PAMAR-251208 format. One record per residue (C-alpha): residue in one letter; x, y, z. Coordinates in nm, 2 decimals. Layout:
NODE   res       px       py       pz
NODE     a        X        Y        Z
...
***
This chain:
NODE   res       px       py       pz
NODE     x     3.82    -0.78     2.42
NODE     x     3.79    -0.93     2.08
NODE     x     3.49    -0.80     1.85
NODE     x     3.25    -1.05     1.83
NODE     x     3.19    -1.28     1.51
NODE     x     2.91    -1.13     1.33
NODE     x     2.63    -1.28     1.08
NODE     x     2.43    -1.08     0.81
NODE     x     2.11    -1.20     0.75
NODE     x     1.79    -1.15     0.45
NODE     x     1.45    -1.29     0.53
NODE     x     1.22    -1.34     0.27
NODE     x     0.88    -1.48     0.23
NODE     x     0.60    -1.49     0.48
NODE     x     0.53    -1.37     0.81
NODE     x     0.55    -1.73     0.92
NODE     x     0.85    -1.73     0.79
NODE     x     0.95    -1.43     0.97
NODE     x     0.89    -1.53     1.28
NODE     x     1.17    -1.82     1.19
NODE     x     1.43    -1.53     1.12
NODE     x     1.31    -1.38     1.45
NODE     x     1.40    -1.69     1.63
NODE     x     1.72    -1.72     1.45
NODE     x     1.85    -1.38     1.50
NODE     x     1.77    -1.45     1.87
NODE     x     1.96    -1.73     1.91
NODE     x     2.23    -1.56     1.74
NODE     x     2.22    -1.28     1.95
NODE     x     2.21    -1.52     2.27
NODE     x     2.51    -1.69     2.20
NODE     x     2.66    -1.33     2.14
NODE     x     2.74    -1.30     1.77
NODE     x     2.64    -0.97     1.60
NODE     x     2.41    -0.92     1.37
NODE     x     2.56    -0.73     1.07
NODE     x     2.35    -0.45     0.83
NODE     x     2.57    -0.56     0.54
NODE     x     2.75    -0.82     0.35
NODE     x     3.11    -0.66     0.33
NODE     x     3.07    -0.62     0.74
NODE     x     2.98    -0.99     0.79
NODE     x     3.17    -1.35     0.83
NODE     x     2.91    -1.52     0.70
NODE     x     2.53    -1.44     0.54
NODE     x     2.19    -1.70     0.66
NODE     x     1.94    -1.66     0.39
NODE     x     1.58    -1.77     0.51
NODE     x     1.42    -1.84     0.18
NODE     x     1.07    -1.90     0.02
NODE     x     0.97    -2.18    -0.20
NODE     x     0.60    -2.17    -0.23
NODE     x     0.54    -2.04    -0.61
NODE     x     0.77    -2.01    -0.87
NODE     x     0.83    -1.65    -0.83
NODE     x     0.89    -1.68    -0.52
NODE     x     1.16    -1.95    -0.60
NODE     x     1.34    -1.71    -0.84
NODE     x     1.32    -1.44    -0.58
NODE     x     1.52    -1.67    -0.29
NODE     x     1.80    -1.80    -0.59
NODE     x     1.86    -1.47    -0.69
NODE     x     1.89    -1.38    -0.32
NODE     x     2.16    -1.66    -0.23
NODE     x     2.32    -1.57    -0.56
NODE     x     2.40    -1.16    -0.45
NODE     x     2.46    -1.30    -0.08
NODE     x     2.72    -1.58    -0.24
NODE     x     2.86    -1.28    -0.47
NODE     x     2.90    -0.96    -0.21
NODE     x     3.02    -1.21     0.08
NODE     x     3.11    -1.54    -0.02
NODE     x     3.00    -1.78     0.26
NODE     x     2.61    -1.83     0.29
NODE     x     2.40    -2.08     0.48
NODE     x     2.03    -2.10     0.35
NODE     x     1.71    -2.20     0.52
NODE     x     1.34    -2.16     0.47
NODE     x     1.11    -2.33     0.27
NODE     x     1.33    -2.34    -0.08
NODE     x     1.59    -2.57     0.15
NODE     x     1.31    -2.87     0.12
NODE     x     1.25    -2.86    -0.24
NODE     x     1.52    -3.13    -0.33
NODE     x     1.86    -3.00    -0.44
NODE     x     1.73    -2.73    -0.61
NODE     x     1.93    -2.48    -0.41
NODE     x     2.28    -2.66    -0.46
NODE     x     2.23    -2.71    -0.83
NODE     x     2.20    -2.34    -0.86
NODE     x     2.46    -2.21    -0.63
NODE     x     2.69    -2.55    -0.52
NODE     x     2.90    -2.29    -0.33
NODE     x     2.61    -2.21    -0.06
NODE     x     2.81    -2.35     0.29
NODE     x     2.48    -2.56     0.41
NODE     x     2.15    -2.59     0.32
NODE     x     1.83    -2.63     0.60
NODE     x     1.47    -2.64     0.56
NODE     x     1.19    -2.42     0.74
NODE     x     1.15    -2.39     1.07
NODE     x     1.52    -2.58     1.14
NODE     x     1.66    -2.32     1.46
NODE     x     1.89    -2.63     1.59
NODE     x     2.02    -2.72     1.21
NODE     x     2.10    -2.35     1.12
NODE     x     2.27    -2.30     1.40
NODE     x     2.48    -2.59     1.41
NODE     x     2.57    -2.53     1.03
NODE     x     2.67    -2.13     1.19
NODE     x     2.91    -2.32     1.46
NODE     x     3.04    -2.51     1.24
NODE     x     3.14    -2.24     0.99
NODE     x     3.17    -1.94     1.23
NODE     x     3.28    -2.10     1.57
NODE     x     3.23    -1.84     1.87
NODE     x     3.41    -1.82     2.23
NODE     x     3.14    -1.79     2.51
NODE     x     3.12    -1.43     2.65
NODE     x     2.91    -1.41     2.92
NODE     x     2.95    -0.99     2.85
NODE     x     2.78    -1.02     2.52
NODE     x     2.50    -1.30     2.54
NODE     x     2.23    -1.08     2.63
NODE     x     1.94    -1.05     2.48
NODE     x     1.59    -0.86     2.57
NODE     x     1.30    -1.09     2.67
NODE     x     1.10    -1.05     2.38
NODE     x     1.40    -1.17     2.13
NODE     x     1.52    -1.01     1.82
NODE     x     1.21    -0.90     1.61
NODE     x     1.26    -0.78     1.23
NODE     x     0.90    -0.53     1.27
NODE     x     0.90    -0.23     1.44
NODE     x     0.87    -0.17     1.79
NODE     x     0.49    -0.13     1.78
NODE     x     0.37    -0.45     1.64
NODE     x     0.46    -0.78     1.63
NODE     x     0.37    -1.14     1.43
NODE     x     0.26    -1.43     1.70
NODE     x     0.31    -1.78     1.56
NODE     x     0.07    -2.01     1.72
NODE     x     0.19    -2.32     1.58
NODE     x     0.35    -2.48     1.27
NODE     x     0.26    -2.70     0.98
NODE     x    -0.05    -2.75     0.86
NODE     x    -0.29    -3.08     0.80
NODE     x    -0.50    -2.98     0.47
NODE     x    -0.37    -3.14     0.17
NODE     x    -0.50    -2.90    -0.06
NODE     x    -0.42    -2.98    -0.42
NODE     x    -0.21    -2.64    -0.55
NODE     x    -0.05    -2.62    -0.21
NODE     x     0.33    -2.79    -0.07
NODE     x     0.32    -2.61     0.24
NODE     x     0.31    -2.94     0.42
NODE     x     0.57    -3.14     0.24
NODE     x     0.78    -2.80     0.40
NODE     x     0.65    -2.74     0.70
NODE     x     0.51    -3.07     0.80
NODE     x     0.22    -3.15     0.99
NODE     x     0.03    -2.91     1.20
NODE     x     0.24    -2.89     1.54
NODE     x     0.08    -2.64     1.80
NODE     x     0.26    -2.46     2.01
NODE     x     0.21    -2.47     2.45
NODE     x    -0.06    -2.16     2.51
NODE     x     0.16    -2.13     2.84
NODE     x     0.44    -2.06     2.60
NODE     x     0.27    -1.82     2.36
NODE     x     0.10    -1.62     2.61
NODE     x     0.41    -1.58     2.78
NODE     x     0.62    -1.46     2.49
NODE     x     0.29    -1.26     2.39
NODE     x     0.34    -1.10     2.75
NODE     x     0.72    -1.05     2.66
NODE     x     0.60    -0.83     2.37
NODE     x     0.34    -0.63     2.53
NODE     x     0.62    -0.56     2.83
NODE     x     0.86    -0.42     2.55
NODE     x     0.66    -0.20     2.41
NODE     x     0.44    -0.39     2.13
NODE     x     0.08    -0.25     2.08
NODE     x    -0.03    -0.48     1.84
NODE     x    -0.02    -0.85     1.80
NODE     x    -0.09    -1.03     1.47
NODE     x    -0.16    -1.39     1.52
NODE     x    -0.05    -1.62     1.25
NODE     x    -0.01    -1.98     1.16
NODE     x    -0.06    -2.22     0.86
NODE     x    -0.41    -2.26     1.00
NODE     x    -0.49    -2.03     1.26
NODE     x    -0.84    -2.24     1.36
NODE     x    -0.65    -2.55     1.41
NODE     x    -0.46    -2.42     1.68
NODE     x    -0.45    -2.71     1.94
NODE     x    -0.61    -3.01     1.71
NODE     x    -0.33    -3.17     1.73
NODE     x    -0.27    -3.16     2.11
NODE     x    -0.61    -3.27     2.18
NODE     x    -0.70    -2.92     2.29
NODE     x    -0.50    -2.98     2.58
NODE     x    -0.52    -2.78     2.90
NODE     x    -0.21    -2.52     2.93
NODE     x    -0.12    -2.32     3.23
NODE     x    -0.08    -1.91     3.21
NODE     x     0.01    -1.73     3.55
NODE     x    -0.13    -2.06     3.71
NODE     x    -0.47    -2.03     3.54
NODE     x    -0.57    -2.31     3.32
NODE     x    -0.60    -2.24     2.93
NODE     x    -0.78    -2.46     2.64
NODE     x    -0.50    -2.50     2.38
NODE     x    -0.80    -2.36     2.17
NODE     x    -0.81    -2.09     1.93
NODE     x    -1.13    -1.89     2.08
NODE     x    -0.94    -1.95     2.43
NODE     x    -0.65    -1.79     2.28
NODE     x    -0.81    -1.52     2.19
NODE     x    -1.00    -1.47     2.53
NODE     x    -0.69    -1.44     2.69
NODE     x    -0.47    -1.20     2.43
NODE     x    -0.76    -0.96     2.49
NODE     x    -0.71    -0.92     2.82
NODE     x    -0.33    -0.79     2.76
NODE     x    -0.48    -0.47     2.63
NODE     x    -0.35    -0.45     2.28
NODE     x    -0.47    -0.52     1.94
NODE     x    -0.53    -0.84     1.86
NODE     x    -0.57    -0.92     1.48
NODE     x    -0.64    -1.29     1.35
NODE     x    -0.45    -1.45     0.99
NODE     x    -0.51    -1.74     0.80
NODE     x    -0.87    -1.86     1.01
NODE     x    -1.02    -2.11     0.77
NODE     x    -1.41    -2.08     0.80
NODE     x    -1.49    -2.34     1.06
NODE     x    -1.80    -2.34     1.26
NODE     x    -1.62    -2.28     1.57
NODE     x    -1.48    -1.95     1.46
NODE     x    -1.84    -1.81     1.53
NODE     x    -1.72    -1.83     1.85
NODE     x    -1.41    -1.55     1.84
NODE     x    -1.68    -1.31     1.67
NODE     x    -1.85    -1.17     1.97
NODE     x    -1.49    -1.05     2.13
NODE     x    -1.51    -0.89     1.76
NODE     x    -1.84    -0.70     1.85
NODE     x    -1.73    -0.67     2.23
NODE     x    -1.39    -0.43     2.13
NODE     x    -1.23    -0.71     2.30
NODE     x    -1.02    -0.84     1.99
NODE     x    -0.98    -0.64     1.67
NODE     x    -1.31    -0.69     1.45
NODE     x    -1.09    -0.81     1.13
NODE     x    -1.05    -1.16     1.03
NODE     x    -0.86    -1.28     0.76
NODE     x    -1.03    -1.61     0.59
NODE     x    -0.80    -1.77     0.26
NODE     x    -1.15    -1.89     0.11
NODE     x    -0.96    -1.93    -0.23
NODE     x    -1.32    -2.00    -0.47
NODE     x    -1.67    -2.04    -0.48
NODE     x    -1.74    -2.29    -0.70
NODE     x    -1.81    -2.62    -0.52
NODE     x    -1.67    -2.83    -0.78
NODE     x    -1.33    -2.61    -0.74
NODE     x    -1.34    -2.62    -0.40
NODE     x    -1.38    -2.97    -0.43
NODE     x    -1.09    -3.04    -0.68
NODE     x    -0.87    -2.78    -0.39
NODE     x    -0.93    -3.01    -0.13
NODE     x    -1.10    -2.71     0.05
NODE     x    -1.33    -2.68     0.37
NODE     x    -1.67    -2.57     0.24
NODE     x    -1.90    -2.44     0.00
NODE     x    -1.96    -2.10    -0.14
NODE     x    -2.31    -2.12    -0.03
NODE     x    -2.20    -2.17     0.31
NODE     x    -1.91    -1.91     0.33
NODE     x    -2.19    -1.63     0.22
NODE     x    -2.43    -1.77     0.49
NODE     x    -2.12    -1.80     0.77
NODE     x    -2.03    -1.39     0.63
NODE     x    -2.39    -1.28     0.68
NODE     x    -2.36    -1.40     1.03
NODE     x    -2.07    -1.24     1.10
NODE     x    -2.14    -0.92     0.98
NODE     x    -2.51    -0.94     1.20
NODE     x    -2.25    -0.97     1.52
NODE     x    -2.07    -0.76     1.43
NODE     x    -2.16    -0.53     1.18
NODE     x    -1.77    -0.35     1.19
NODE     x    -1.54    -0.61     1.13
NODE     x    -1.36    -0.66     0.81
NODE     x    -1.29    -0.94     0.63
NODE     x    -1.05    -1.01     0.43
NODE     x    -0.95    -1.30     0.17
NODE     x    -0.72    -1.45    -0.11
NODE     x    -0.81    -1.65    -0.41
NODE     x    -0.71    -1.84    -0.68
NODE     x    -0.82    -1.76    -1.03
NODE     x    -0.76    -2.02    -1.34
NODE     x    -0.75    -2.32    -1.14
NODE     x    -0.68    -2.60    -1.36
NODE     x    -1.04    -2.70    -1.53
NODE     x    -1.19    -2.37    -1.37
NODE     x    -1.47    -2.27    -1.64
NODE     x    -1.56    -1.94    -1.75
NODE     x    -1.94    -2.01    -1.58
NODE     x    -1.74    -2.16    -1.23
NODE     x    -1.51    -1.80    -1.25
NODE     x    -1.83    -1.61    -1.34
NODE     x    -1.97    -1.79    -0.99
NODE     x    -1.63    -1.65    -0.82
NODE     x    -1.70    -1.29    -0.93
NODE     x    -2.09    -1.32    -0.83
NODE     x    -1.96    -1.45    -0.50
NODE     x    -1.76    -1.13    -0.47
NODE     x    -2.04    -0.90    -0.56
NODE     x    -2.25    -1.06    -0.30
NODE     x    -2.01    -1.12    -0.05
NODE     x    -1.87    -0.76    -0.08
NODE     x    -1.54    -0.84     0.10
NODE     x    -1.34    -0.55     0.24
NODE     x    -0.96    -0.72     0.13
NODE     x    -0.88    -0.94    -0.13
NODE     x    -0.58    -1.03    -0.29
NODE     x    -0.59    -1.26    -0.59
NODE     x    -0.32    -1.48    -0.73
NODE     x    -0.32    -1.67    -1.11
NODE     x    -0.30    -2.02    -1.03
NODE     x     0.07    -2.14    -1.04
NODE     x     0.18    -2.49    -1.14
NODE     x     0.43    -2.54    -0.79
NODE     x     0.64    -2.81    -0.85
NODE     x     0.52    -3.09    -0.61
NODE     x     0.14    -2.96    -0.60
NODE     x    -0.10    -3.24    -0.69
NODE     x    -0.32    -3.00    -0.90
NODE     x    -0.04    -3.03    -1.18
NODE     x    -0.17    -3.34    -1.23
NODE     x    -0.54    -3.25    -1.25
NODE     x    -0.68    -3.21    -1.66
NODE     x    -0.77    -2.91    -1.78
NODE     x    -0.47    -2.68    -1.74
NODE     x    -0.58    -2.36    -1.85
NODE     x    -0.34    -2.10    -2.06
NODE     x    -0.12    -1.85    -1.87
NODE     x    -0.28    -1.57    -2.07
NODE     x    -0.64    -1.69    -1.96
NODE     x    -0.54    -1.71    -1.60
NODE     x    -0.38    -1.40    -1.59
NODE     x    -0.66    -1.24    -1.72
NODE     x    -0.94    -1.38    -1.47
NODE     x    -0.70    -1.25    -1.21
NODE     x    -0.70    -0.92    -1.35
NODE     x    -1.07    -0.91    -1.39
NODE     x    -1.13    -1.04    -1.04
NODE     x    -0.89    -0.74    -0.92
NODE     x    -1.11    -0.44    -1.12
NODE     x    -1.43    -0.60    -0.96
NODE     x    -1.28    -0.61    -0.63
NODE     x    -1.10    -0.23    -0.64
NODE     x    -1.44    -0.13    -0.71
NODE     x    -1.59    -0.29    -0.42
NODE     x    -1.29    -0.21    -0.20
NODE     x    -1.37     0.23    -0.31
NODE     x    -1.76     0.14    -0.22
NODE     x    -1.71     0.02     0.12
NODE     x    -1.42     0.27     0.22
NODE     x    -1.61     0.52     0.11
NODE     x    -1.89     0.45     0.39
NODE     x    -1.60     0.55     0.60
NODE     x    -1.59     0.92     0.48
NODE     x    -1.70     1.13     0.77
NODE     x    -1.62     0.88     1.04
NODE     x    -1.36     0.91     1.36
NODE     x    -1.13     0.65     1.36
NODE     x    -0.88     0.53     1.63
NODE     x    -0.54     0.45     1.41
NODE     x    -0.21     0.34     1.52
NODE     x     0.11     0.51     1.35
NODE     x     0.32     0.33     1.17
NODE     x     0.55     0.63     0.99
NODE     x     0.53     1.03     1.04
NODE     x     0.68     1.28     0.87
NODE     x     0.69     1.68     0.85
NODE     x     0.46     1.67     0.55
NODE     x     0.20     1.38     0.72
NODE     x     0.19     1.06     0.86
NODE     x     0.10     0.69     0.77
NODE     x    -0.13     0.47     1.02
NODE     x    -0.36     0.19     1.01
NODE     x    -0.71     0.13     1.14
NODE     x    -0.85    -0.14     1.29
NODE     x    -0.91    -0.26     0.92
NODE     x    -0.58    -0.26     0.78
NODE     x    -0.31    -0.52     0.86
NODE     x     0.05    -0.44     0.80
NODE     x     0.22    -0.52     0.46
NODE     x    -0.10    -0.64     0.26
NODE     x    -0.40    -0.36     0.34
NODE     x    -0.46    -0.05     0.28
NODE     x    -0.29     0.27     0.52
NODE     x    -0.48     0.58     0.66
NODE     x    -0.29     0.90     0.54
NODE     x    -0.27     1.19     0.83
NODE     x    -0.23     1.55     0.70
NODE     x    -0.19     1.79     1.03
NODE     x     0.02     1.51     1.19
NODE     x     0.18     1.75     1.49
NODE     x     0.38     1.56     1.70
NODE     x     0.32     1.22     1.63
NODE     x     0.54     0.92     1.61
NODE     x     0.58     0.57     1.49
NODE     x     0.37     0.36     1.77
NODE     x     0.16     0.67     1.86
NODE     x    -0.20     0.61     1.88
NODE     x    -0.41     0.88     1.69
NODE     x    -0.76     1.00     1.66
NODE     x    -0.83     1.10     1.28
NODE     x    -1.14     1.19     1.08
NODE     x    -1.16     1.12     0.75
NODE     x    -1.21     1.32     0.47
NODE     x    -1.18     1.12     0.13
NODE     x    -1.12     0.76     0.01
NODE     x    -1.00     0.60    -0.27
NODE     x    -0.99     0.23    -0.41
NODE     x    -0.77     0.12    -0.13
NODE     x    -0.67     0.40     0.12
NODE     x    -0.78     0.68     0.34
NODE     x    -0.74     0.99     0.40
NODE     x    -0.79     1.15     0.70
NODE     x    -0.68     1.48     0.98
NODE     x    -0.58     1.43     1.31
NODE     x    -0.85     1.53     1.59
NODE     x    -0.66     1.45     1.83
NODE     x    -0.33     1.25     1.93
NODE     x    -0.17     1.10     2.23
NODE     x     0.20     0.94     2.24
NODE     x     0.25     0.61     2.37
NODE     x     0.47     0.51     2.67
NODE     x     0.84     0.47     2.57
***
C-alpha cells in the first residue's frame, strides 16, 4: 500500500487559533493524510497565522517565509489571512490563503494541491480528534466571533460576529475529551459570558436532558464531568455572578479570566468596553465575599490614545485596590484597521512602553504579596512535566502557558497528568515552590 500523503503544520496565535488548528488536523487525519513533524518530510505545509498585533503579524510572516524556504509548498490560514493581501504581497509563492475558522476552505486547498485516494484502513481518528495540547488538558471552544466593537480590536472583522456552538455539541466534545484522559477543560471563546446570546439562549439537549445555551448552564453541565473546568475571556456582565457560587462549592475551578483593559471611565468609553472601573471593583469584592479563594486574572492596555498621566495613575490605583492575582499588560499597539488609530492624542512609543513597565512592576509586588499567603498551605496540583530532579505542576490558580507554576521537589514517581498533594514552602513573584506530600497516578 502506498504511503499516505504528508502534511506539515505550524500553529501560531491564541488558544482559539489552536482549536482551529486541532480541527484542521482532525479533518486531515480523518481523510487519511499523515501529519509530518518536519518540513522536509512533508508534501506541503499549512501555516495557521495570527494577525492581531504587529509583532504577531511579523512572527506569522516569518513563519510563512521559513516554511516556504524549507518546503516550498505552503497553504496559509488564520487571522493574518483575513487582512487583505498582506500575505500575498510578502510571500507571493504561497499556494492558497484563507481567513480564520475556515476549515472547509483549507481542506479545499489541500485537496487541490495534494489529492489523496480514499483508504478506509487509514482514515481513522480518535473521537476526541487530534489535539496539540498535552493529553491531560484541552481547550474547549464554545463560540466563534464577537459582537463587541472595541476600538483597539479587529477580531470581529477577522472572525465575524458571535456564533455560539450548540450546547449539545459542546458537551459531546467535552465528554469525548474526558473519556480520552483529559483532566482539565479550558473554556475559551472571544467572549465566553456572551455564549448563547446570538441563539436567544436556545434550549439544546445533552444525553436527552434539556440545557439552555448559556454560560452558567454550560458551567453546571461541565462540572458534572469530574474534571477541572477553567473559564477564560469572561466579560464582566452582571450574570457572570451566577458562576461564582459554583466555584465556591468546588464544582468548577475558582478561577476567572476577565479582560478589564482599563479602570478610567473615559478610557473605557473610548475603548467601547462594558462596565466601569468602580463597577468592577465592587464586583471583585462581591466575588471574593462569595468565594474567598477565587483567582482573578486580567489584561490591560497601557498608553491608549489620549490616556493622561492621571488616568494611568487611576489604573495603578485600581490594581492596588483590586489586588488581582494574575495580570498581563500590553503597551498600546496601533493595529491596522482598528478604530482607535483615528483617536486624537496618540502617545509616543516610549511613553506607552514606560507605562506598561510601571504597571508590571507594581503588579509584580502585588503578585508576590498574594503568592506569599500560600506558603505553608497544602494544594492539589496537576503535573505538567516531571524529571528526576523535580516536577512542574499547576494549581487551581494557574492556567497553562500564561500563569505561574508550582515547582515540586521530591517528585517520586510522578508523571505528566498525575494529581499530587503538595505543601508550599516558598514563593517568588510568579511561582510557588513545594514538596510532594502525597500523589496519585491517574488512570491511563
